[in-house]
C-alpha positions as CSV (number, residue, x, y, z in Angstrom):
1,M,50.1,-17.3,-76.0
2,N,53.8,-18.9,-75.9
3,P,55.8,-15.7,-75.8
4,A,58.6,-17.2,-78.3
5,D,55.6,-17.9,-80.9
6,I,54.5,-14.2,-80.7
7,A,58.0,-13.1,-81.2
8,A,58.4,-15.3,-84.4
9,A,55.3,-14.6,-85.7
10,G,56.0,-10.8,-86.0
11,L,53.1,-8.3,-86.7
12,P,49.7,-9.9,-88.3
13,G,49.0,-8.4,-91.8
14,P,46.3,-5.9,-92.4
15,G,42.8,-6.6,-92.0
16,V,43.4,-10.2,-90.5
17,E,40.2,-11.0,-88.8
18,V,40.4,-13.0,-85.4
19,S,37.7,-15.3,-84.8
20,L,36.3,-16.7,-81.5
21,L,37.8,-20.5,-82.5
22,S,41.3,-19.0,-83.3
23,M,41.2,-17.1,-80.1
24,F,40.8,-20.3,-78.4
25,W,43.2,-22.1,-80.1
26,S,46.0,-19.4,-79.8
27,A,45.2,-19.0,-76.0
28,H,47.4,-20.4,-72.9
29,L,46.8,-23.8,-71.7
30,V,45.4,-22.8,-68.4
31,V,43.1,-20.0,-70.6
32,K,41.9,-23.2,-72.4
33,I,41.1,-25.2,-69.5
34,V,39.1,-22.4,-68.0
35,M,37.2,-21.9,-71.0
36,I,36.2,-25.6,-71.5
37,G,35.4,-25.8,-68.1
38,L,33.1,-23.1,-68.0
39,L,31.7,-24.2,-71.5
40,A,30.9,-27.5,-69.8
41,A,29.3,-25.6,-66.9
42,S,26.9,-24.2,-69.3
43,V,26.0,-27.0,-71.0
44,W,25.3,-28.8,-67.6
45,C,23.3,-25.9,-66.5
46,W,21.2,-25.8,-69.6
47,A,20.5,-29.4,-69.1
48,I,19.3,-29.0,-65.6
49,I,16.9,-26.0,-66.5
50,V,15.2,-28.0,-69.3
51,N,14.9,-31.1,-67.0
52,K,13.3,-28.8,-64.3
53,V,11.2,-26.9,-66.8
54,I,9.8,-30.4,-67.5
55,L,9.3,-31.5,-64.0
56,L,7.6,-28.4,-63.0
57,S,4.9,-28.8,-65.7
58,R,4.3,-32.3,-65.2
59,T,4.1,-31.7,-61.5
60,Q,1.7,-28.6,-62.2
61,R,-0.5,-30.9,-64.5
62,A,-0.5,-33.8,-61.9
63,M,-1.6,-31.7,-59.0
64,A,-4.5,-30.0,-61.3
65,Q,-5.6,-33.6,-62.2
66,F,-5.5,-34.9,-58.7
67,E,-7.4,-31.7,-57.2
68,D,-10.0,-32.3,-59.5
69,V,-10.8,-36.0,-58.5
70,F,-10.4,-35.0,-55.0
71,W,-12.9,-32.0,-54.8
72,S,-15.2,-34.3,-57.4
73,G,-16.6,-35.5,-54.2
74,A,-15.1,-39.3,-54.7
75,S,-14.6,-41.6,-51.8
76,L,-11.4,-41.0,-49.7
77,D,-11.1,-44.6,-49.7
78,E,-11.7,-45.6,-53.1
79,L,-9.2,-42.5,-54.2
80,Y,-6.6,-44.2,-51.7
81,A,-7.2,-47.4,-53.1
82,T,-5.9,-46.2,-56.6
83,L,-3.3,-43.7,-55.3
84,S,-1.6,-46.5,-53.5
85,S,-1.2,-48.7,-56.1
86,R,0.8,-46.7,-58.0
87,P,3.7,-44.3,-57.5
88,T,2.6,-40.9,-56.5
89,S,3.9,-37.4,-56.6
90,G,2.7,-33.8,-55.5
91,M,-0.3,-33.6,-53.4
92,A,-1.2,-37.3,-54.3
93,S,2.0,-38.3,-52.2
94,L,0.6,-36.2,-49.2
95,F,-2.9,-37.8,-49.7
96,V,-1.3,-41.1,-49.7
97,A,0.8,-40.6,-46.7
98,A,-2.0,-39.0,-44.4
99,M,-4.5,-41.9,-45.3
100,R,-2.0,-44.5,-44.9
101,E,-1.3,-43.1,-41.2
102,W,-4.9,-42.7,-41.0
103,R,-6.0,-46.3,-41.8
104,R,-3.3,-47.7,-39.6
105,T,-5.2,-46.2,-36.6
106,V,-8.8,-47.1,-37.8
107,Q,-7.9,-50.4,-38.5
108,G,-6.1,-50.9,-35.3
109,A,-6.8,-53.2,-32.6
110,S,-7.6,-50.4,-30.1
111,S,-9.0,-48.0,-32.7
112,S,-7.6,-45.2,-30.5
113,F,-7.5,-41.6,-32.2
114,M,-5.5,-39.8,-29.2
115,G,-2.6,-38.0,-31.0
116,L,-3.8,-39.0,-34.5
117,Q,-4.4,-35.2,-35.4
118,A,-0.7,-34.7,-34.2
119,R,0.7,-37.9,-36.4
120,I,-1.3,-36.9,-39.6
121,E,0.2,-33.1,-39.5
122,K,3.6,-34.5,-39.2
123,V,3.2,-37.0,-41.9
124,L,2.1,-34.2,-44.3
125,D,5.0,-31.8,-43.3
126,V,7.6,-34.5,-43.8
127,A,5.7,-35.6,-47.1
128,I,6.2,-32.0,-48.0
129,A,9.5,-31.7,-47.4
130,R,10.2,-34.7,-49.5
131,E,8.2,-33.5,-52.4
132,V,10.2,-30.0,-52.1
133,E,13.7,-31.7,-52.1
134,K,12.8,-33.4,-55.3
135,L,11.8,-29.9,-56.9
136,E,14.9,-28.5,-55.6
137,S,17.2,-30.9,-56.5
138,N,20.6,-29.3,-58.8
139,L,19.3,-25.9,-58.0
140,L,22.1,-25.3,-56.1
141,V,24.0,-26.0,-59.5
142,L,22.7,-23.1,-60.9
143,A,23.5,-21.0,-58.1
144,T,27.1,-21.9,-57.6
145,V,27.5,-21.6,-61.6
146,A,25.8,-18.2,-61.5
147,S,27.8,-16.9,-58.7
148,A,31.4,-18.6,-59.4
149,S,31.5,-18.5,-63.5
150,P,32.2,-14.7,-63.6
151,F,35.3,-15.5,-61.1
152,I,36.6,-18.4,-62.8
153,G,36.3,-16.4,-66.3
154,L,38.3,-13.4,-64.4
155,F,40.9,-15.9,-63.5
156,G,41.2,-16.6,-67.1
157,T,41.4,-13.3,-68.1
158,V,44.4,-12.5,-65.6
159,W,46.2,-15.4,-66.5
160,G,45.6,-14.5,-70.3
161,I,46.6,-10.6,-69.9
162,M,49.9,-11.9,-67.8
163,S,51.0,-14.2,-70.7
164,S,50.1,-11.4,-73.2
165,F,52.7,-8.9,-71.6
166,R,55.3,-11.9,-71.4
167,S,54.5,-12.2,-75.1
168,I,54.9,-8.2,-75.4
169,A,58.1,-8.2,-73.6
170,A,59.7,-11.3,-75.8
171,S,58.8,-9.6,-78.9
172,R,59.5,-6.0,-77.8
173,N,57.0,-4.6,-79.7
174,T,54.1,-2.4,-77.9
175,S,52.2,-2.2,-80.9
176,L,48.4,-2.3,-80.9
177,A,48.8,-5.3,-83.4
178,V,50.7,-7.3,-81.0
179,V,49.1,-6.3,-77.9
180,A,45.3,-6.6,-79.3
181,P,45.3,-10.7,-80.0
182,G,46.5,-11.5,-76.6
183,I,44.1,-9.0,-74.4
184,A,40.9,-10.3,-76.8
185,E,42.2,-13.8,-76.0
186,A,42.1,-12.9,-72.2
187,L,38.8,-11.3,-72.3
188,F,37.2,-14.1,-74.0
189,A,37.5,-16.2,-70.9
190,T,35.2,-13.9,-69.1
191,A,32.6,-13.3,-71.7
192,I,32.1,-17.2,-71.7
193,G,31.7,-16.9,-67.8
194,L,29.1,-14.7,-68.3
195,F,27.6,-16.4,-71.2
196,A,27.5,-19.1,-68.4
197,A,26.3,-17.3,-65.3
198,I,23.8,-15.0,-66.9
199,P,21.1,-17.6,-67.8
200,A,21.8,-19.7,-64.6
201,L,21.4,-16.9,-62.3
202,I,18.2,-15.9,-64.4
203,A,16.8,-19.7,-64.3
204,Y,17.8,-20.2,-60.7
205,N,15.5,-17.4,-59.6
206,K,12.8,-18.5,-62.0
207,L,12.8,-21.9,-61.1
208,Q,13.2,-21.2,-57.2
209,G,10.2,-18.9,-57.4
210,D,8.3,-21.8,-59.0
211,V,9.1,-24.3,-56.4
212,A,8.1,-22.0,-53.5
213,K,4.6,-21.6,-55.6
214,K,4.5,-25.4,-55.5
215,Q,5.5,-25.7,-52.0
216,A,2.5,-23.1,-51.0
217,Q,0.1,-25.1,-53.0
218,L,1.0,-28.6,-51.2
219,E,1.1,-26.7,-47.9
220,G,-2.3,-25.5,-48.6
221,F,-4.0,-28.8,-49.5
222,A,-2.2,-30.1,-46.5
223,D,-3.8,-27.8,-44.3
224,E,-7.3,-28.2,-46.1
225,F,-7.0,-32.1,-46.0
226,S,-5.9,-32.0,-42.2
227,S,-9.0,-30.1,-41.6
228,I,-11.2,-32.7,-43.3
229,L,-9.6,-35.6,-41.2
230,S,-9.7,-33.6,-38.2
231,R,-13.7,-33.3,-38.6
232,Q,-13.9,-37.1,-39.2
233,I,-11.6,-37.6,-36.3
234,D,-14.0,-35.6,-33.7
235,Q,-17.0,-37.5,-35.4
236,R,-15.5,-40.7,-34.6
237,S,-14.6,-39.9,-31.1
238,V,-18.1,-38.5,-30.4
239,H,-19.5,-41.8,-31.3
240,D,-17.1,-43.6,-29.4
241,Q,-17.7,-42.0,-26.2
242,A,-21.6,-42.1,-27.1
243,A,-21.2,-46.0,-27.4
């Protein structure tokens, strides 16, 4: 608030209600910038939250559908031919990556299975890391907003209180009618900071937990599929030695 404006305005009439919009417009420029920045961060966080909820839900459905097909007893080669021709995600991407490495070895000139198990496990680890990275993208924004917004709002509050004290000094009036509007405007910045931080913190914890569950599912499937390929590697190795 401008000290000269406060001094010229004098005491507000009794029963005058100070709305949130009026507090914003009468706030200091720095406090306005803080409020606008926090509101923009809140909108950004909600966009990330909605996007992640949709992405995790879609990923869960895709993983469930893939597991149904995978454990139905269908041929691995036919399943690979179907999935390799279109974009894959979740468990399907792990399956395609491991089968691609398997087929490269089987179709190679030497057809040597030495080190194939280690290569398949490495490919699965890389595929899991990529999938988790996709799921975790932009979650750091939620954590940053959740931790920084209260402090940014507090900065706006401190600045607003400093401006309010200057207004009191300029008006030479310490009545509550003069002090209260400035303090309310200052505290409004902290309220907006909490408004941005609380949903971001709750969503971050929830989404991070969901990503951890998806990662555990991917790692479980990778272990099972690696065991299946390991048995086939042993069978082919025994057959080659017998031949």
